N, C-alpha and C positions, 0 to 999 in steps of 0.2 A: 253417901260418898260415892263421888265416882268410881268408874273399873279399874282406872290410873291410879287411884288414891288409896294410900294404903296405911295400916296405922300399926300398933307393936301388934296387933292379932289378927290382922286380915291374913289371905296367902298372898302372896308372891304374883302381879301382873307381870313380869320383868322376867326374862335367862334369871336362875339364880347362877351366883359367881362359880367360878370352874374352881377356886384357889384361893391364895394372899389376893386382897384387894389395897390395892392403893385409894384411899378415901383422902380427898381436901375438902375441906370442910372450911368455915369462916371463924373466928377468931370471937364471935360473941359468945359470952361466957353463960348468957341466958339459955342456951341449947345445948351446953356440953352433955349434961346428963340425957338430954333426948336424944343425940347424935350418938352414944353409947349403946341407949336401948334400941333405936334404928340397925345399927352394925348386930348386935347380938340377935333382936330380930331374923336376919340373914343369917343368922348361923355363923357368922363371922369373928365370935368373939374370941381373942387372940392371934385373930388370922386378918389384920389389919395394917397397912404400915398409914401415918394420918400426916400430912401434911395440913396444915392452919394458914392461912395467909385472909388478912383481911381482905375480903367482898369475892372470898373462894375464888370462880372463873375471872372477875374481872380482875381482881389480885394477883391471878396466876399470868393473865396476858400485861403484865405490867402497869393494867388502869387505864392506859390510852396516853401515861406522862412518862415526859421524862425522869422525873423524879422517883418512880415506880419501876422502871422497864427492867433493873435488875430483879426483881421479886421474880420475871419468866423466868431466866436462865437458874433460878434457885429451885423453881417448879421442876423444871425437865432436869435438871441434876439429881435431885432427890428421885423422881422417876426412873431416871437411870440405872441410882444407885438400887432402889425395889425392884426392879428389874434380875438385876444381877446375882441382889443378893437372896431374891425371897420369890423368883420367877415370877411376877406379878403378871396376871391374864384380864385383868380387867380392874377399872379404876371407876371411882364415884365422884363424882362432881356435884356435892352436896351444898344446894344456894339457900337461903332464907330468907321469909318475906322483913319486914321492917329493918332490912340491911342498913346500919348509918353509913358503913363505907361507901356504898353507891353515891350516898348526897352528901356525905360530910367529910368525903377523903378523897375521891376522884370526883365528884360534881358532873356525875353522868346523869342525874332525876332531880327532881325533887322530891320531898317527902310526899309518901305516899297514904292514905287512906283505905279505910276498910270498906269503903262501897265498893258494889260488885265490880264498879267500870274501874275502881281505883286498883281492884287486885288481879284485875285481867289484865292492865298497863302493868304492873311489877312484873307477873310472873311472864309476859313479853318481854320484859327488858330482861332479866334474870335466862330467860330462853336464849335470848341472841349471844349473852356472852358466854354462856355453857356450850350454846352449838359453834362460835369462833375456836372456843379452849376445844370442844371434841376435835375439830377439822385440824387444828394444830397438834393435837395429839396425833393423829391419826397420820399426818403426813409424819410425825418424828419415829414412831412406831416403823414404817414402811421402810424408811432411812436406816433405821436401826434393826431392820428384819425380825420384829417379835413382834407376836399376835396378840391385840389389846382388843377389848372391847370396854366402852364407855358407856354409862349410864348417867343421866342426870336428875337430879331430883330439886323439889323445893318443899322445904319445911316452913311449916307456921309457926308462930306462934306458942300453940298448947303442945310441939310436938307431932302433929300430923305430916304426912309425906306424901306428895303426890311426885308422879313423873313429869319430866318438863319436855 
């Protein structure tokens, strides 16, 4: 396991959240329990708002499509509400491997397999969209005069999580 990879029982390798967190994740039902376990691992039980959009970061960016561009407004409206209601200081973007939204909904990539090369291609793709959303969140936070820290993760199909 690399130093950026964490499981339900490993020590944190990124700054601990400062309070209530806004979690953005995908709608994939295969990872719901693992997502809750990951958040509980970070001592966030009952301390996070959860926004679920197909494709996580890609969905929150509107998927690069006119059809889904309103999802970006939905995400940022929810972020504003969470900041106002719960004084959010941290945003977690939780991407996951084998995300159907990337190739079935938004068509930004073919379905990738489990070879080392394909896994790196997939991680790079998730990293690209997570970084784009991180930048948009930073711009929004600056305009709103709020202090937000964004941390992006990639979850595997067995619930293992690594930093993006």
